[in-house]
C-alpha positions as CSV (number, residue, x, y, z in Angstrom):
1,M,-60.4,42.0,66.1
2,S,-56.2,41.1,67.8
3,V,-55.7,40.9,71.9
4,E,-52.6,42.7,73.1
5,P,-49.6,40.9,74.9
6,E,-50.4,42.4,78.5
7,L,-54.7,41.5,78.1
8,L,-53.4,37.8,77.8
9,G,-52.4,38.6,81.6
10,F,-48.7,37.5,81.6
11,P,-46.2,40.6,83.1
12,E,-44.3,42.5,80.6
13,G,-40.9,40.9,81.2
14,I,-42.6,37.4,80.8
15,S,-44.3,38.2,77.9
16,F,-41.0,38.9,76.5
17,A,-39.0,36.1,77.6
18,L,-42.6,33.8,76.5
19,D,-41.9,35.8,72.3
20,E,-38.2,34.9,72.8
21,T,-38.4,31.0,73.6
22,I,-41.9,29.2,72.9
23,A,-44.9,29.7,70.7
24,L,-47.9,31.7,71.5
25,S,-51.2,32.0,70.1
26,M,-54.6,32.6,70.9
27,T,-57.6,31.2,68.9
28,D,-61.6,32.9,69.5
29,S,-64.2,30.5,69.4
30,T,-64.2,30.2,66.0
31,G,-61.3,28.8,65.9
32,K,-59.5,32.6,64.1
33,F,-56.6,33.9,65.2
34,V,-56.5,37.1,68.1
35,Y,-53.0,36.8,69.3
36,V,-49.3,35.2,67.8
37,N,-46.5,35.9,69.3
38,D,-42.5,36.8,67.7
39,A,-41.8,33.3,68.5
40,F,-45.4,32.1,66.4
41,C,-44.1,34.0,63.5
42,I,-40.9,32.9,63.1
43,L,-41.7,29.2,63.4
44,S,-44.8,29.6,60.9
45,K,-43.1,32.2,58.7
46,Y,-46.1,34.2,58.7
47,S,-46.1,38.0,59.6
48,R,-48.7,38.8,62.2
49,D,-50.8,40.8,59.8
50,E,-50.7,37.8,57.8
51,L,-52.0,35.2,60.5
52,L,-54.8,37.6,62.7
53,G,-57.9,36.8,61.7
54,K,-57.6,33.8,60.0
55,R,-58.1,30.2,60.6
56,H,-55.8,28.0,62.7
57,D,-56.7,25.4,59.8
58,M,-54.5,27.6,57.4
59,L,-51.0,26.0,58.8
60,N,-52.9,22.3,58.2
61,S,-50.1,20.0,56.2
62,D,-52.7,17.3,55.4
63,Y,-51.1,14.7,57.5
64,H,-53.7,14.3,60.2
65,S,-57.2,12.7,59.2
66,D,-60.4,15.1,60.2
67,H,-61.0,12.9,62.8
68,F,-57.9,13.3,64.2
69,F,-58.9,17.5,64.7
70,Q,-62.7,16.4,65.5
71,E,-61.1,14.5,68.9
72,V,-59.4,18.0,69.9
73,L,-61.9,20.0,69.4
74,Q,-64.8,18.2,71.3
75,T,-61.7,17.5,73.8
76,I,-61.2,21.8,73.8
77,Q,-64.9,22.5,73.5
78,S,-65.7,20.6,76.2
79,G,-63.4,23.1,78.6
80,A,-60.8,20.0,79.0
81,K,-57.1,21.2,78.2
82,W,-55.3,18.6,75.1
83,K,-52.0,17.6,74.2
84,G,-50.5,16.8,72.0
85,V,-48.0,16.5,68.9
86,I,-49.1,18.3,65.2
87,R,-47.2,18.4,62.1
88,N,-48.3,21.9,60.8
89,K,-47.1,23.8,56.9
90,A,-45.2,26.4,57.0
91,K,-45.7,29.1,54.7
92,D,-42.5,28.4,52.6
93,G,-44.6,24.9,52.5
94,S,-41.4,23.7,54.9
95,I,-43.0,21.1,57.6
96,Y,-42.6,21.6,61.1
97,W,-43.9,19.4,63.9
98,V,-44.9,21.0,67.4
99,Q,-45.9,19.7,70.8
100,D,-49.0,21.6,71.3
101,K,-51.0,22.3,74.6
102,I,-54.5,23.8,74.1
103,I,-56.1,25.8,77.4
104,P,-59.3,26.8,76.6
105,Q,-60.2,30.2,78.4
106,I,-64.3,29.7,80.2
107,G,-66.5,32.6,80.2
108,K,-69.1,33.5,82.6
109,D,-71.0,31.1,80.6
110,G,-69.3,28.1,81.2
111,I,-68.6,27.7,77.3
112,P,-65.1,28.4,76.3
113,E,-64.6,31.6,74.7
114,S,-61.0,31.4,73.4
115,Y,-58.2,29.0,73.5
116,I,-54.6,29.6,74.2
117,C,-51.8,27.4,73.0
118,I,-48.0,26.8,74.0
119,S,-46.7,25.4,70.8
120,R,-42.6,24.0,71.3
121,D,-41.0,23.3,68.1
122,I,-39.6,19.5,68.0
123,T,-38.9,19.2,64.5
124,E,-35.5,18.3,64.9
125,L,-36.6,15.6,67.5
126,M,-39.2,14.4,65.5
127,F,-36.9,14.0,62.5
128,K,-34.0,12.3,64.2
129,E,-36.8,9.3,65.5
130,E,-38.1,9.1,61.9
131,N,-34.9,8.8,60.4
132,L,-34.1,6.7,63.6
133,K,-37.2,4.4,62.8
134,I,-35.9,4.4,59.1
135,S,-32.5,3.1,60.1
136,L,-34.2,0.3,62.3
137,N,-36.1,-0.6,59.7
138,S,-33.4,-0.8,57.6
139,L,-31.2,-2.6,59.9
140,C,-34.2,-5.2,60.3
141,S,-34.1,-5.9,57.1
142,I,-30.8,-6.2,56.4
143,A,-31.1,-9.1,59.3
144,T,-33.9,-10.4,58.4
145,A,-32.0,-11.0,54.7
146,L,-28.4,-12.0,56.4
147,N,-30.5,-14.6,58.7
148,E,-32.3,-16.1,56.1
149,S,-29.1,-16.4,53.0
150,S,-26.4,-16.8,55.7
151,I,-25.6,-19.2,58.6
152,I,-25.5,-17.7,61.8
153,V,-23.8,-18.3,65.5
154,I,-24.1,-16.5,68.4
155,L,-20.7,-17.0,71.1
156,D,-21.0,-15.8,74.8
157,P,-17.4,-14.6,75.8
158,D,-16.8,-18.5,76.5
159,G,-17.6,-19.4,73.4
160,K,-20.7,-21.0,73.9
161,I,-23.5,-21.0,71.3
162,T,-26.5,-19.0,72.6
163,Y,-27.9,-18.4,69.0
164,A,-27.5,-20.8,65.8
165,N,-30.5,-20.0,62.9
166,D,-32.2,-22.6,60.8
167,H,-29.6,-22.5,58.2
168,Y,-27.1,-23.3,60.9
169,C,-29.2,-26.3,62.4
170,D,-29.1,-27.8,58.7
171,I,-25.6,-28.0,57.9
172,S,-24.5,-28.8,61.2
173,K,-27.5,-31.7,61.2
174,Y,-27.6,-30.5,65.3
175,S,-31.4,-29.1,66.6
176,K,-31.2,-25.9,68.4
177,E,-31.3,-27.7,71.6
178,E,-28.8,-29.5,71.0
179,L,-26.0,-26.7,70.3
180,V,-27.7,-23.6,72.5
181,G,-24.8,-24.0,75.5
182,E,-22.6,-26.2,73.9
183,K,-19.1,-24.9,72.1
184,Q,-18.1,-25.1,69.1
185,S,-15.8,-27.8,69.2
186,I,-19.1,-30.1,69.0
187,L,-18.7,-29.9,65.0
188,N,-14.6,-30.5,64.9
189,S,-13.4,-32.1,62.0
190,G,-10.0,-33.2,63.3
191,L,-8.2,-31.9,60.2
192,H,-7.1,-28.1,62.1
193,P,-4.6,-27.8,64.8
194,E,-5.5,-26.7,68.3
195,S,-3.1,-23.4,67.6
196,F,-5.4,-22.5,64.3
197,F,-7.7,-22.5,66.7
198,K,-5.9,-20.6,69.3
199,N,-5.2,-18.0,67.0
200,I,-8.5,-17.1,65.8
201,W,-9.5,-16.5,69.5
202,K,-6.3,-14.9,69.7
203,V,-7.6,-12.3,67.2
204,I,-11.5,-12.1,68.2
205,N,-10.5,-11.4,72.2
206,Q,-8.2,-8.4,70.9
207,G,-11.6,-6.8,69.4
208,K,-10.5,-7.7,65.4
209,V,-12.7,-9.6,63.2
210,W,-11.4,-12.7,62.1
211,K,-12.2,-14.7,58.2
212,G,-11.3,-17.4,57.0
213,E,-12.3,-21.0,55.7
214,I,-13.4,-24.3,58.5
215,F,-13.6,-27.4,57.9
216,K,-16.1,-28.7,60.3
217,K,-18.0,-32.4,60.5
218,A,-21.7,-32.5,61.4
219,K,-23.3,-34.8,63.6
220,D,-24.2,-37.6,61.0
221,G,-20.4,-37.8,60.5
222,S,-20.6,-35.8,56.8
223,F,-18.1,-33.1,56.8
224,Y,-18.2,-29.3,55.0
225,W,-16.6,-26.4,54.7
226,I,-17.4,-22.5,55.3
227,Y,-16.1,-19.0,55.0
228,S,-16.4,-17.6,58.4
229,T,-16.5,-14.3,59.3
230,I,-16.1,-13.4,63.3
231,V,-17.0,-10.0,64.8
232,P,-16.7,-8.9,68.6
233,V,-19.6,-7.2,70.0
234,Q,-18.4,-4.4,72.2
235,S,-20.5,-3.3,75.5
236,S,-20.0,1.0,76.0
237,D,-17.4,-0.1,78.5
238,G,-15.1,-2.3,75.8
239,K,-16.0,-5.2,77.3
240,I,-16.2,-8.7,75.0
241,K,-20.3,-9.2,75.2
242,N,-20.5,-11.8,72.5
243,F,-19.5,-12.8,69.4
244,V,-21.4,-13.5,65.7
245,E,-20.1,-15.8,63.3
246,I,-21.5,-15.5,59.5
247,S,-20.5,-18.0,57.6
248,H,-21.0,-19.4,53.6
249,D,-21.2,-23.3,53.0
250,I,-18.3,-23.3,50.4
251,T,-18.0,-27.1,50.3
252,S,-19.0,-27.1,46.6
253,R,-16.6,-24.8,45.2
254,K,-13.3,-26.4,47.6
255,K,-14.7,-29.7,46.2
256,S,-14.3,-27.7,42.8
257,E,-11.1,-26.4,43.4
258,E,-10.0,-29.8,45.0
259,M,-11.7,-31.6,41.1
260,L,-9.0,-28.8,39.5
261,M,-6.0,-29.1,41.7
262,R,-6.3,-32.8,40.7
263,T,-6.2,-32.1,36.7
264,E,-3.3,-29.6,37.6
265,K,-1.4,-32.1,39.3
266,L,-1.7,-34.9,36.2
267,S,-0.5,-31.8,33.8
268,V,2.6,-31.0,36.5
269,I,3.2,-34.8,37.1
270,G,3.4,-35.3,33.4
271,E,5.6,-32.4,32.8
272,L,7.8,-33.4,36.0
273,A,8.2,-37.4,34.4
274,A,9.2,-36.0,31.4
275,G,12.0,-34.1,33.4
276,V,12.7,-36.9,35.2
277,A,13.5,-38.9,32.9
278,H,15.1,-36.6,30.8
279,E,17.6,-35.7,34.3
280,I,18.0,-39.4,34.8
281,R,19.0,-40.6,31.2
282,N,22.3,-39.2,31.6
283,P,23.6,-40.7,34.2
284,L,22.2,-44.0,33.0
285,T,24.2,-43.9,30.0
286,S,27.3,-43.4,31.7
287,L,26.0,-46.4,34.6
288,R,25.4,-48.7,31.1
289,G,28.6,-47.9,29.3
290,F,31.7,-47.7,32.6
291,A,29.5,-51.7,33.4
292,R,30.3,-52.5,30.1
293,L,34.0,-51.7,30.5
294,L,33.9,-53.5,33.6
295,K,32.2,-56.2,31.8
296,E,35.0,-57.0,30.0
297,N,37.5,-57.7,32.7
298,N,39.5,-54.3,32.3
299,T,41.2,-53.7,35.1
300,I,43.3,-51.1,35.1
301,N,41.1,-48.4,35.6
302,R,38.4,-50.6,38.1
303,D,38.9,-48.2,41.3
304,M,38.2,-45.3,38.4
305,Y,34.8,-46.8,37.2
306,L,33.6,-47.6,40.5
307,D,33.7,-44.1,41.6
308,I,32.3,-42.8,38.3
309,I,29.6,-45.2,38.6
310,I,28.6,-44.6,42.7
311,D,28.8,-40.8,41.5
312,E,26.0,-41.1,38.7
313,I,24.0,-43.3,41.6
314,E,24.2,-40.7,44.2
315,R,23.3,-38.0,41.1
316,I,20.4,-40.3,40.6
317,N,19.4,-40.6,44.0
318,H,19.4,-36.4,45.0
319,I,16.9,-36.3,42.0
320,V,14.6,-38.7,43.1
321,N,14.9,-37.4,46.3
322,D,14.1,-34.2,45.3
323,F,11.4,-35.6,43.2
324,M,9.8,-37.8,45.9
325,V,9.5,-34.6,48.2
326,L,7.2,-33.1,45.9
327,A,5.0,-36.3,45.7
328,K,5.1,-37.2,49.4
329,P,1.7,-36.3,51.1
330,Y,3.5,-33.8,53.9
331,V,0.8,-33.0,56.6
332,A,2.3,-29.9,57.9
333,E,2.0,-29.0,61.8
334,F,1.3,-26.1,62.2
335,K,3.1,-24.4,65.4
336,E,3.8,-20.8,66.9
337,K,7.7,-21.1,67.1
338,K,10.9,-18.8,67.3
339,I,12.4,-17.9,64.2
340,L,15.4,-17.1,65.2
341,P,16.3,-20.3,67.2
342,I,15.1,-22.1,63.5
343,V,17.3,-20.0,61.8
344,M,20.7,-20.5,64.0
345,Q,20.1,-24.3,63.8
346,V,20.4,-24.5,60.4
347,I,23.3,-22.6,59.9
348,S,24.8,-24.3,62.5
349,L,24.0,-27.9,60.4
350,L,25.8,-25.9,57.2
351,E,28.8,-24.5,59.8
352,S,31.2,-27.4,58.6
353,E,30.7,-27.3,54.6
354,C,30.9,-23.5,55.1
355,H,34.6,-24.0,56.5
356,L,35.6,-26.8,54.1
357,N,34.3,-23.8,51.1
358,N,36.3,-20.7,52.2
359,I,32.4,-18.9,53.5
360,Q,31.9,-17.5,56.4
361,I,28.1,-16.8,57.4
362,H,27.1,-13.7,59.4
363,L,23.7,-14.0,61.1
364,I,22.5,-10.4,62.0
365,Y,19.3,-9.4,64.0
366,Q,18.3,-7.1,66.7
367,E,18.4,-8.6,70.5
368,S,14.1,-7.7,70.4
369,F,14.2,-10.5,68.2
370,D,14.7,-13.4,69.9
371,E,10.8,-13.6,70.7
372,V,9.4,-12.9,67.7
373,T,7.3,-16.1,66.8
374,V,5.6,-17.0,63.7
375,L,3.1,-20.1,62.7
376,C,5.0,-22.2,61.1
377,D,5.7,-26.0,60.7
378,Q,9.6,-25.6,61.7
379,H,10.9,-28.9,59.8
380,Q,9.8,-27.4,56.2
381,L,11.3,-23.5,57.1
382,K,14.3,-26.0,57.7
383,Q,14.2,-27.4,54.7
384,V,13.4,-23.3,53.2
385,F,16.4,-22.1,54.7
386,L,18.9,-24.9,54.1
387,N,18.2,-24.9,50.3
388,L,18.7,-21.1,50.3
389,I,21.7,-21.4,51.7
390,K,23.5,-24.5,50.1
391,N,22.2,-22.6,47.1
392,G,24.7,-19.5,48.1
393,I,27.4,-21.6,49.1
394,E,27.3,-23.5,45.7
395,A,27.1,-19.8,44.2
396,M,30.4,-19.2,45.4
397,P,33.4,-21.5,44.3
398,K,36.1,-19.3,45.5
399,G,34.5,-18.8,48.3
400,G,32.7,-15.8,50.0
401,D,30.1,-14.4,52.5
402,I,26.5,-15.0,53.0
403,H,24.4,-12.8,55.3
404,V,21.3,-13.9,57.1
405,S,19.5,-10.9,58.4
406,L,16.5,-10.5,60.3
407,T,14.0,-7.4,60.1
408,I,10.9,-7.4,61.2
409,D,7.5,-4.8,60.3
410,D,4.2,-4.0,61.2
411,E,2.9,-7.3,60.1
412,N,5.9,-9.7,58.7
413,V,9.1,-11.6,59.7
414,C,11.3,-11.5,57.1
415,I,14.6,-13.4,56.3
416,D,16.9,-12.2,53.8
417,I,19.4,-14.4,52.3
418,K,22.0,-12.9,50.7
419,D,25.4,-14.6,49.1
420,N,28.0,-12.2,47.4
421,G,28.6,-15.0,44.4
422,L,28.4,-15.6,40.7
423,G,24.6,-14.1,40.6
424,M,21.8,-14.1,37.7
425,S,19.7,-12.0,35.3
426,E,16.7,-11.6,35.2
427,Q,15.7,-14.0,32.2
428,M,17.4,-16.2,35.0
429,I,15.3,-15.0,37.7
430,K,11.8,-14.8,36.1
431,R,12.4,-19.1,35.8
432,I,13.3,-19.2,39.5
433,G,11.3,-21.8,40.9
434,E,10.8,-23.8,37.8
435,P,10.9,-27.4,38.0
436,F,14.2,-28.8,36.5
437,Y,15.6,-25.1,35.7
438,S,18.6,-25.0,37.5
439,T,21.4,-22.0,36.8
440,K,24.1,-24.8,38.4
441,E,25.6,-27.8,36.4
442,Q,24.1,-30.7,38.6
443,G,21.0,-29.0,40.3
444,T,17.5,-29.8,39.6
445,G,15.9,-26.8,40.3
446,L,12.9,-29.0,42.4
447,G,14.7,-27.5,46.2
448,L,13.5,-24.1,44.9
449,M,10.7,-24.8,43.8
450,V,9.9,-27.1,47.0
451,S,10.7,-24.4,48.8
452,F,8.3,-21.5,46.9
453,N,5.9,-24.3,47.6
454,I,6.5,-24.2,51.7
455,I,6.2,-20.7,52.1
456,Q,2.8,-20.0,50.1
457,N,1.7,-22.8,52.1
458,H,2.9,-20.6,55.2
459,K,1.0,-17.9,53.3
460,G,4.5,-15.7,52.9
461,T,6.5,-14.9,50.1
462,I,10.3,-15.1,48.6
463,N,11.3,-12.4,46.2
464,V,14.4,-12.7,44.7
465,T,16.6,-9.8,43.9
466,S,20.4,-10.5,42.0
467,Q,22.4,-8.9,39.3
468,P,25.7,-10.9,37.4
469,D,28.8,-11.3,39.4
470,Q,27.2,-9.6,42.3
471,G,25.5,-12.1,44.2
472,T,21.6,-12.8,44.8
473,N,19.4,-12.2,48.1
474,F,16.3,-14.5,48.9
475,R,13.7,-12.1,50.8
476,I,11.5,-14.2,52.6
477,Q,8.5,-12.6,54.1
478,L,6.2,-14.7,56.9
479,P,3.1,-12.8,58.8
480,K,3.6,-12.6,63.0
481,S,1.7,-14.9,65.2
């Protein structure tokens, strides 16, 4: 038996509208379909002829338990309405979700004689919720894994600790109660300058992620190294809500690196000692020879001999000074400094020497460069610029020009120091920076070695380009602050 739409009591216009929007079905008291509209057929992928006369459980997806359907049946057989969510299986085997409202149609005897079911397709919503649950579960798993394996602390916008996990407490030797509400400065080891932390806050307050190594001091006075990633968490309006810092203990790795560096230093010291002995042996031979001549009371060339002795002593002194620069445990003090004044001060120091050697220094920069800053130790940078410009002067025995050009790109400050002197071959360029390798007759190579080390410590680079008889260009790149 089937039921015509008009027998359901819907006017023709409403029946048409319902067909287009809502899936309607009607079953008799035994659960067999007596009416289905077009929307129901589209949703179930069965034709009307395939559905009418068949029981509704032909759509069963085996997702719900028997107990679930027994409760639904008990409710509607009692004459009450039932509303809920059901997962069905379409003719092609696909799964769809509907939100059903089943309304019993009561007969004259007070017993339901049929049931009208209004179904709303919520498949997309249910799949989204399911995917969301999976995503949330995955995020919870990730969070759990991070919490178990990493050192985690959360800071408010003012830098105060709002959360610290167990690993953070273990390594810092502070309890959670001692940490919450405090700033991380209680763990300051004193190694890093104030500018180091100012730079971190500058980066993360711009909404950027900061990564780097930090040396800290625990409550019991012990020290430890961590590699930290600090991530700003922003609200929907773009304001920073808090900072999440995820860290790993790298103390053991740093100790291993320190031991390796000591081993390498011993090797380098051996090479340097051999080089120093070789470099000093020549002037010492001269000193010994002229000292013997003076001892023989040969007064004819006494002044000349003394001049030579003084020159050789100065040469030894120069070698020892360069060697001491390498050996001296100098602690750099990095501060944010304007680069232009540093370069100008070095040029002013060398002006008189340039004038004596018929050399002109040309400083080239744009007006916007006045405010450009780098995080640096200005004394060390002066030493680098001094070494490179003096090399340029000595590479032009007949005079010439030195161009010092300052430029800037998205990430770096570039300082080019170019001369038009003797130049170098490719083989010579490859050895630049080696101790005791120099293109100058009286050079030791230590000056350039020191310069390369200084720029490396500033997280910068030095590139050399040169051609014989066409001059040399040293390009220094330093990260902008």
